[in-house]
Structures are given as C-alpha cells and as structure tokens.
C-alpha positions in Angstrom: -45.4 29.2 -35.2 -46.3 27.0 -32.2 -45.6 23.4 -32.9 -43.4 23.9 -35.9 -39.8 22.8 -35.9 -37.2 23.2 -38.6 -34.8 20.3 -39.2 -32.5 19.0 -41.9 -34.2 16.5 -44.1 -33.9 12.9 -42.8 -33.6 9.7 -44.8 -37.2 8.7 -43.8 -38.6 12.1 -45.1 -38.3 11.2 -48.8 -41.9 10.5 -49.6 -43.2 13.6 -47.8 -40.5 15.7 -49.3 -41.3 14.3 -52.7 -45.0 15.1 -52.2 -44.3 18.7 -51.3 -41.7 19.3 -54.0 -44.2 17.7 -56.6 -46.9 20.1 -55.4 -44.5 23.1 -55.6 -43.5 22.1 -59.2 -47.2 21.7 -60.1 -47.9 25.2 -58.7 -45.5 26.5 -61.3 -46.9 24.3 -64.1 -44.0 21.9 -64.4 -42.8 18.5 -63.3 -39.4 16.7 -63.2 -38.1 13.2 -63.9 -37.9 10.7 -61.0 -34.1 10.6 -61.5 -33.9 14.3 -60.7 -35.9 13.7 -57.5 -33.4 11.0 -56.5 -30.4 13.2 -57.4 -31.7 16.2 -55.4 -32.6 14.0 -52.4 -29.1 12.6 -52.3 -27.7 16.1 -52.4 -30.0 17.3 -49.6 -28.8 14.5 -47.4 -25.1 15.2 -47.9 -23.7 17.6 -45.3 -21.6 19.3 -48.0 -24.1 19.0 -50.8 -24.4 21.7 -53.4 -28.2 21.7 -52.8 -29.1 22.3 -49.1 -32.4 22.2 -47.5 -34.6 22.3 -44.5 -38.0 20.9 -43.7 -40.7 22.3 -41.4 -42.4 19.7 -39.2 -45.7 19.9 -37.4 -46.2 18.7 -33.8 -47.0 15.3 -35.2 -43.7 15.1 -37.1 -45.3 15.4 -40.5 -43.7 17.7 -43.1 -45.5 21.0 -43.5 -43.0 22.7 -45.8 -39.6 22.5 -47.5 -36.9 24.8 -48.7 -33.9 24.3 -51.0 -31.0 26.7 -51.1 -27.4 27.0 -52.3 -24.3 29.1 -51.9 -22.4 30.6 -54.8 -19.6 32.9 -55.5 -20.1 36.6 -56.5 -17.8 39.0 -58.2 -19.1 41.7 -55.9 -17.7 40.4 -52.7 -15.0 38.1 -51.2 -17.7 35.9 -49.6 -20.6 33.8 -50.9 -24.2 34.7 -51.5 -27.1 32.4 -50.6 -29.8 31.7 -53.1 -33.1 30.4 -51.7 -34.3 28.5 -54.7 -37.5 26.7 -53.6 -39.9 27.4 -50.7 -43.2 25.5 -50.4 -45.7 25.1 -47.6 -48.5 22.6 -47.8 -51.9 24.3 -48.5 -53.3 23.0 -45.2 -50.4 24.5 -43.2 -50.5 28.0 -44.8 -50.7 30.9 -42.3 -49.1 28.9 -39.4 -45.7 30.5 -39.8 -43.9 27.6 -41.5 -42.8 29.8 -44.5 -41.4 32.5 -42.4 -39.7 30.0 -40.1 -38.1 28.2 -43.1 -36.8 31.6 -44.5 -35.3 32.4 -41.0 -33.6 29.0 -41.0 -32.0 29.7 -44.4 -31.0 33.2 -43.2 -29.3 31.7 -40.1 -27.5 29.2 -42.3 -26.4 32.0 -44.6 -25.0 34.0 -41.7 -23.2 31.0 -40.3 -21.6 30.5 -43.8 -20.5 34.1 -43.9 -22.7 35.0 -46.8 -23.1 38.6 -47.7 -26.6 38.3 -49.1 -29.6 36.0 -49.2 -32.0 36.4 -52.1 -34.8 34.6 -53.9 -37.2 34.9 -56.8 -40.9 34.4 -57.2 -43.4 34.9 -59.9 -45.0 38.3 -59.9 -48.5 36.7 -59.8 -47.7 34.7 -56.6 -49.6 37.0 -54.3 -49.6 34.6 -51.3 -45.8 34.3 -51.3 -45.2 37.9 -52.0 -47.4 39.0 -49.0 -44.9 37.0 -46.8 -41.8 38.1 -48.7 -42.8 41.8 -48.5 -42.9 41.4 -44.7 -39.5 39.7 -44.3 -37.4 41.2 -47.1 -37.2 44.0 -49.6 -37.7 43.8 -53.3 -34.9 45.6 -55.1 -36.7 45.9 -58.4 -34.6 43.6 -60.6 -36.2 41.9 -63.5 -35.1 38.4 -64.5 -34.5 37.3 -68.1 -34.1 33.7 -69.2 -32.1 32.9 -72.4 -33.3 29.6 -73.9 -30.1 27.6 -74.6 -31.8 24.8 -76.4 -33.9 26.3 -79.2 
C-alpha cells in the first residue's frame, strides 16, 4: 500500500475518474451516456451528495482506483446502511493494495455516519475481486434478483 493515498475526488480529477469508471463499466459489458457521467460527477463533488466516492492516488498523484457508495435507510435498524456500489482499480495498479484501501476508506466513512452495515455485490465470475472480498468481508449467501421494469 506504500505510495497510495485515498482522497475525495477533486474537480481536476474528472478525466481520470471518467477513464476508470468507463473501464469499470466495460468490464461489466455496459456503458453509460455522457449526461450520466456529468450528473454522477456533480454528485461526487457535493459534500452532501447522494452518491459519494473516494479515489486512490499513486505517489505521482495519478488516479489508480475509484469507489462510489451511498447510504440508505433500512427497516431493520434505526440507522443507515452503506452500499458500496462501484469499486475499480486500474489493471496496472492491481495487487498494490488500492482496492483494500478504498474499501477501508468506505468502511471508515460508514462508521463515521453511524451505519449499521456496509455491503456490496459482485458478479460470481469476478474471481479477482472475490479473492480480495473474501479476505476483507464475509459472503452471507444471498442471491440477487433483478425485475425488469421496462419490458
């Protein structure tokens, strides 16, 4: 983890953040409209935004990874839960500890917000990510279903 720092996204990070989020979306076989990139970026820069995030920087200041997370209510507790929605580390930076450091930053933000749980999803075939996740968290065995609202 030497040489990696975690910060909030800064205005000048847009192009690097966009590059990393585009790569993350491509990994999952999808893309998004430029307007959504702009909307999400504006939310990330707002201190009270519904979408929050961190970036991992290398010693040279370049972005190595990104994460997006959000808080939401739960009927199971009188406190929020934290959903880590996106986590991506540049291929060239894998194995340096950026992913774990980003997760720990989100966990710290969740603790500070009084969240009762931090959770995330990944595809069952994402072996690289799951190897990290199995070291830092526990899989509770839930299966996700998506109901297509627009067919």
